[in-house]
N, CA, C and O atoms as a GROMACS GRO file, in nm:
protein
  288
    1MET      N    1   0.864  -4.990  -0.920
    1MET     CA    2   0.957  -4.996  -1.030
    1MET      C    3   0.916  -4.900  -1.141
    1MET      O    4   0.989  -4.883  -1.238
    2MET      N    5   0.804  -4.838  -1.128
    2MET     CA    6   0.757  -4.750  -1.234
    2MET      C    7   0.854  -4.636  -1.261
    2MET      O    8   0.867  -4.592  -1.375
    3PHE      N    9   0.923  -4.588  -1.158
    3PHE     CA   10   1.015  -4.478  -1.182
    3PHE      C   11   1.128  -4.519  -1.275
    3PHE      O   12   1.180  -4.435  -1.348
    4LEU      N   13   1.167  -4.645  -1.273
    4LEU     CA   14   1.272  -4.691  -1.364
    4LEU      C   15   1.226  -4.686  -1.509
    4LEU      O   16   1.305  -4.656  -1.599
    5ALA      N   17   1.099  -4.716  -1.532
    5ALA     CA   18   1.047  -4.716  -1.668
    5ALA      C   19   1.049  -4.576  -1.729
    5ALA      O   20   1.050  -4.562  -1.851
    6THR      N   21   1.049  -4.473  -1.645
    6THR     CA   22   1.048  -4.336  -1.696
    6THR      C   23   1.188  -4.281  -1.718
    6THR      O   24   1.203  -4.175  -1.779
    7LEU      N   25   1.289  -4.350  -1.669
    7LEU     CA   26   1.427  -4.303  -1.683
    7LEU      C   27   1.497  -4.376  -1.797
    7LEU      O   28   1.484  -4.498  -1.809
    8PRO      N   29   1.571  -4.304  -1.880
    8PRO     CA   30   1.653  -4.373  -1.979
    8PRO      C   31   1.753  -4.464  -1.907
    8PRO      O   32   1.808  -4.428  -1.803
    9ARG      N   33   1.775  -4.579  -1.962
    9ARG     CA   34   1.862  -4.679  -1.899
    9ARG      C   35   2.003  -4.626  -1.868
    9ARG      O   36   2.065  -4.668  -1.770
   10GLU      N   37   2.054  -4.534  -1.950
   10GLU     CA   38   2.188  -4.482  -1.925
   10GLU      C   39   2.195  -4.399  -1.798
   10GLU      O   40   2.304  -4.376  -1.745
   11LEU      N   41   2.082  -4.354  -1.748
   11LEU     CA   42   2.081  -4.277  -1.622
   11LEU      C   43   2.079  -4.367  -1.498
   11LEU      O   44   2.100  -4.320  -1.386
   12TRP      N   45   2.054  -4.496  -1.518
   12TRP     CA   46   2.048  -4.587  -1.404
   12TRP      C   47   2.180  -4.594  -1.329
   12TRP      O   48   2.182  -4.627  -1.211
   13THR      N   49   2.290  -4.565  -1.395
   13THR     CA   50   2.421  -4.577  -1.332
   13THR      C   51   2.476  -4.444  -1.281
   13THR      O   52   2.587  -4.439  -1.230
   14GLU      N   53   2.399  -4.338  -1.296
   14GLU     CA   54   2.444  -4.206  -1.250
   14GLU      C   55   2.467  -4.207  -1.099
   14GLU      O   56   2.393  -4.272  -1.024
   15VAL      N   57   2.568  -4.135  -1.056
   15VAL     CA   58   2.594  -4.118  -0.914
   15VAL      C   59   2.536  -3.982  -0.874
   15VAL      O   60   2.572  -3.879  -0.930
   16LEU      N   61   2.448  -3.984  -0.778
   16LEU     CA   62   2.378  -3.865  -0.733
   16LEU      C   63   2.459  -3.795  -0.624
   16LEU      O   64   2.557  -3.850  -0.574
   17PRO      N   65   2.419  -3.674  -0.587
   17PRO     CA   66   2.489  -3.606  -0.476
   17PRO      C   67   2.496  -3.696  -0.352
   17PRO      O   68   2.401  -3.768  -0.320
   18GLY      N   69   2.607  -3.692  -0.287
   18GLY     CA   70   2.628  -3.776  -0.169
   18GLY      C   71   2.678  -3.915  -0.203
   18GLY      O   72   2.696  -3.999  -0.115
   19GLY      N   73   2.700  -3.939  -0.334
   19GLY     CA   74   2.748  -4.070  -0.375
   19GLY      C   75   2.639  -4.174  -0.387
   19GLY      O   76   2.668  -4.292  -0.405
   20LEU      N   77   2.515  -4.131  -0.378
   20LEU     CA   78   2.403  -4.226  -0.387
   20LEU      C   79   2.380  -4.271  -0.530
   20LEU      O   80   2.401  -4.195  -0.625
   21THR      N   81   2.337  -4.394  -0.544
   21THR     CA   82   2.297  -4.448  -0.673
   21THR      C   83   2.149  -4.486  -0.664
   21THR      O   84   2.090  -4.483  -0.557
   22LEU      N   85   2.092  -4.522  -0.778
   22LEU     CA   86   1.951  -4.562  -0.776
   22LEU      C   87   1.928  -4.685  -0.689
   22LEU      O   88   1.821  -4.700  -0.630
   23ILE      N   89   2.026  -4.772  -0.682
   23ILE     CA   90   2.006  -4.890  -0.597
   23ILE      C   91   2.004  -4.851  -0.449
   23ILE      O   92   1.932  -4.914  -0.370
   24HIS      N   93   2.080  -4.750  -0.410
   24HIS     CA   94   2.071  -4.698  -0.273
   24HIS      C   95   1.928  -4.649  -0.247
   24HIS      O   96   1.869  -4.681  -0.144
   25LEU      N   97   1.874  -4.572  -0.341
   25LEU     CA   98   1.740  -4.516  -0.322
   25LEU      C   99   1.633  -4.624  -0.322
   25LEU      O  100   1.537  -4.615  -0.246
   26ALA      N  101   1.649  -4.725  -0.405
   26ALA     CA  102   1.552  -4.836  -0.406
   26ALA      C  103   1.552  -4.907  -0.272
   26ALA      O  104   1.446  -4.946  -0.221
   27CYS      N  105   1.670  -4.925  -0.214
   27CYS     CA  106   1.680  -4.992  -0.084
   27CYS      C  107   1.624  -4.906   0.027
   27CYS      O  108   1.557  -4.956   0.118
   28LEU      N  109   1.650  -4.779   0.021
   28LEU     CA  110   1.597  -4.687   0.121
   28LEU      C  111   1.446  -4.684   0.116
   28LEU      O  112   1.380  -4.679   0.220
   29GLY      N  113   1.390  -4.687  -0.005
   29GLY     CA  114   1.245  -4.678  -0.022
   29GLY      C  115   1.173  -4.810  -0.019
   29GLY      O  116   1.054  -4.815  -0.048
   30ASP      N  117   1.241  -4.919   0.015
   30ASP     CA  118   1.182  -5.053   0.021
   30ASP      C  119   1.119  -5.092  -0.112
   30ASP      O  120   1.012  -5.153  -0.115
   31ASN      N  121   1.184  -5.058  -0.221
   31ASN     CA  122   1.134  -5.090  -0.354
   31ASN      C  123   1.205  -5.216  -0.402
   31ASN      O  124   1.307  -5.210  -0.470
   32VAL      N  125   1.148  -5.330  -0.366
   32VAL     CA  126   1.208  -5.460  -0.394
   32VAL      C  127   1.222  -5.481  -0.544
   32VAL      O  128   1.327  -5.525  -0.591
   33ALA      N  129   1.117  -5.450  -0.620
   33ALA     CA  130   1.120  -5.472  -0.765
   33ALA      C  131   1.228  -5.389  -0.831
   33ALA      O  132   1.301  -5.439  -0.918
   34ALA      N  133   1.240  -5.264  -0.792
   34ALA     CA  134   1.344  -5.177  -0.851
   34ALA      C  135   1.482  -5.227  -0.813
   34ALA      O  136   1.572  -5.230  -0.898
   35ALA      N  137   1.502  -5.266  -0.688
   35ALA     CA  138   1.633  -5.316  -0.645
   35ALA      C  139   1.670  -5.441  -0.725
   35ALA      O  140   1.784  -5.454  -0.769
   36ALA      N  141   1.575  -5.531  -0.743
   36ALA     CA  142   1.602  -5.654  -0.820
   36ALA      C  143   1.635  -5.621  -0.965
   36ALA      O  144   1.726  -5.681  -1.022
   37THR      N  145   1.562  -5.529  -1.025
   37THR     CA  146   1.586  -5.491  -1.163
   37THR      C  147   1.723  -5.426  -1.179
   37THR      O  148   1.796  -5.456  -1.274
   38LEU      N  149   1.757  -5.339  -1.087
   38LEU     CA  150   1.887  -5.271  -1.094
   38LEU      C  151   2.002  -5.371  -1.076
   38LEU      O  152   2.103  -5.362  -1.145
   39LEU      N  153   1.986  -5.465  -0.984
   39LEU     CA  154   2.089  -5.567  -0.965
   39LEU      C  155   2.104  -5.652  -1.091
   39LEU      O  156   2.215  -5.682  -1.134
   40ALA      N  157   1.991  -5.691  -1.149
   40ALA     CA  158   1.994  -5.774  -1.269
   40ALA      C  159   2.058  -5.700  -1.387
   40ALA      O  160   2.115  -5.763  -1.477
   41SER      N  161   2.049  -5.568  -1.386
   41SER     CA  162   2.108  -5.490  -1.495
   41SER      C  163   2.257  -5.467  -1.476
   41SER      O  164   2.323  -5.408  -1.561
   42GLY      N  165   2.310  -5.513  -1.363
   42GLY     CA  166   2.454  -5.504  -1.341
   42GLY      C  167   2.499  -5.398  -1.242
   42GLY      O  168   2.620  -5.382  -1.222
   43LEU      N  169   2.408  -5.326  -1.180
   43LEU     CA  170   2.450  -5.228  -1.080
   43LEU      C  171   2.512  -5.300  -0.961
   43LEU      O  172   2.464  -5.406  -0.920
   44ALA      N  173   2.616  -5.243  -0.907
   44ALA     CA  174   2.689  -5.306  -0.797
   44ALA      C  175   2.613  -5.294  -0.666
   44ALA      O  176   2.579  -5.183  -0.624
   45ALA      N  177   2.587  -5.406  -0.604
   45ALA     CA  178   2.519  -5.406  -0.475
   45ALA      C  179   2.609  -5.356  -0.364
   45ALA      O  180   2.562  -5.320  -0.256
   46ASN      N  181   2.739  -5.353  -0.389
   46ASN     CA  182   2.834  -5.311  -0.286
   46ASN      C  183   2.886  -5.170  -0.308
   46ASN      O  184   2.988  -5.132  -0.249
   47SER      N  185   2.819  -5.091  -0.394
   47SER     CA  186   2.863  -4.953  -0.414
   47SER      C  187   2.848  -4.876  -0.284
   47SER      O  188   2.761  -4.906  -0.202
   48ARG      N  189   2.933  -4.778  -0.264
   48ARG     CA  190   2.934  -4.701  -0.138
   48ARG      C  191   2.901  -4.556  -0.165
   48ARG      O  192   2.943  -4.499  -0.266
   49ASP      N  193   2.825  -4.497  -0.073
   49ASP     CA  194   2.798  -4.353  -0.084
   49ASP      C  195   2.916  -4.277  -0.023
   49ASP      O  196   3.016  -4.337   0.016
   50ASP      N  197   2.904  -4.145  -0.014
   50ASP     CA  198   3.015  -4.064   0.038
   50ASP      C  199   3.048  -4.092   0.185
   50ASP      O  200   3.154  -4.052   0.232
   51PHE      N  201   2.958  -4.159   0.256
   51PHE     CA  202   2.982  -4.191   0.396
   51PHE      C  203   3.018  -4.338   0.415
   51PHE      O  204   3.027  -4.387   0.527
   52GLY      N  205   3.040  -4.409   0.302
   52GLY     CA  206   3.082  -4.548   0.308
   52GLY      C  207   2.970  -4.648   0.324
   52GLY      O  208   2.995  -4.766   0.349
   53ARG      N  209   2.845  -4.604   0.311
   53ARG     CA  210   2.731  -4.695   0.329
   53ARG      C  211   2.691  -4.759   0.197
   53ARG      O  212   2.682  -4.693   0.093
   54SER      N  213   2.668  -4.888   0.203
   54SER     CA  214   2.624  -4.963   0.086
   54SER      C  215   2.471  -4.964   0.082
   54SER      O  216   2.407  -4.925   0.180
   55PRO      N  217   2.412  -5.009  -0.027
   55PRO     CA  218   2.266  -5.023  -0.030
   55PRO      C  219   2.214  -5.111   0.084
   55PRO      O  220   2.107  -5.085   0.139
   56ALA      N  221   2.290  -5.215   0.118
   56ALA     CA  222   2.247  -5.302   0.229
   56ALA      C  223   2.244  -5.226   0.361
   56ALA      O  224   2.157  -5.251   0.445
   57HIS      N  225   2.338  -5.134   0.381
   57HIS     CA  226   2.336  -5.052   0.503
   57HIS      C  227   2.205  -4.973   0.511
   57HIS      O  228   2.140  -4.969   0.616
   58TRP      N  229   2.168  -4.910   0.398
   58TRP     CA  230   2.045  -4.832   0.396
   58TRP      C  231   1.924  -4.920   0.424
   58TRP      O  232   1.838  -4.883   0.503
   59ALA      N  233   1.917  -5.036   0.360
   59ALA     CA  234   1.805  -5.126   0.380
   59ALA      C  235   1.796  -5.172   0.525
   59ALA      O  236   1.687  -5.176   0.583
   60ALA      N  237   1.910  -5.208   0.583
   60ALA     CA  238   1.910  -5.254   0.723
   60ALA      C  239   1.872  -5.142   0.818
   60ALA      O  240   1.794  -5.163   0.911
   61GLN      N  241   1.925  -5.022   0.795
   61GLN     CA  242   1.895  -4.909   0.884
   61GLN      C  243   1.746  -4.878   0.888
   61GLN      O  244   1.693  -4.840   0.992
   62TYR      N  245   1.679  -4.895   0.775
   62TYR     CA  246   1.538  -4.861   0.768
   62TYR      C  247   1.447  -4.984   0.772
   62TYR      O  248   1.328  -4.973   0.740
   63GLY      N  249   1.501  -5.099   0.810
   63GLY     CA  250   1.420  -5.219   0.832
   63GLY      C  251   1.356  -5.277   0.706
   63GLY      O  252   1.245  -5.329   0.712
   64GLN      N  253   1.425  -5.268   0.594
   64GLN     CA  254   1.372  -5.316   0.467
   64GLN      C  255   1.419  -5.460   0.445
   64GLN      O  256   1.510  -5.485   0.365
   65ALA      N  257   1.357  -5.555   0.515
   65ALA     CA  258   1.402  -5.695   0.515
   65ALA      C  259   1.393  -5.760   0.378
   65ALA      O  260   1.484  -5.835   0.340
   66LEU      N  261   1.288  -5.735   0.302
   66LEU     CA  262   1.275  -5.799   0.171
   66LEU      C  263   1.383  -5.750   0.074
   66LEU      O  264   1.434  -5.827  -0.008
   67VAL      N  265   1.417  -5.622   0.083
   67VAL     CA  266   1.523  -5.570  -0.003
   67VAL      C  267   1.657  -5.634   0.036
   67VAL      O  268   1.739  -5.664  -0.051
   68LEU      N  269   1.679  -5.654   0.164
   68LEU     CA  270   1.802  -5.720   0.208
   68LEU      C  271   1.812  -5.861   0.150
   68LEU      O  272   1.919  -5.905   0.110
   69GLU      N  273   1.699  -5.931   0.146
   69GLU     CA  274   1.699  -6.065   0.087
   69GLU      C  275   1.739  -6.060  -0.060
   69GLU      O  276   1.816  -6.144  -0.106
   70VAL      N  277   1.688  -5.962  -0.133
   70VAL     CA  278   1.722  -5.946  -0.274
   70VAL      C  279   1.871  -5.919  -0.289
   70VAL      O  280   1.936  -5.974  -0.378
   71LEU      N  281   1.926  -5.836  -0.204
   71LEU     CA  282   2.068  -5.801  -0.211
   71LEU      C  283   2.157  -5.922  -0.182
   71LEU      O  284   2.266  -5.935  -0.237
   72CYS      N  285   2.109  -6.009  -0.095
   72CYS     CA  286   2.189  -6.128  -0.059
   72CYS      C  287   2.178  -6.232  -0.166
   72CYS      O  288   2.238  -6.339  -0.154
   0.00000   0.00000   0.00000
């Protein structure tokens, strides 16, 4: 979660190239604390990237079981 502390909060909602959001990246990187913090701050767990994948898709594809629990 340290990377979140270095980013201004207004950047947490930015959409990155490919339609990715920080919650997508937290799920991809198995960063449970960051995913929980982003969800608590109001980021949508069902946001979709340019290919229609949600953060849960990324977590499942890469076997991030704890992040999936947080998303559920």
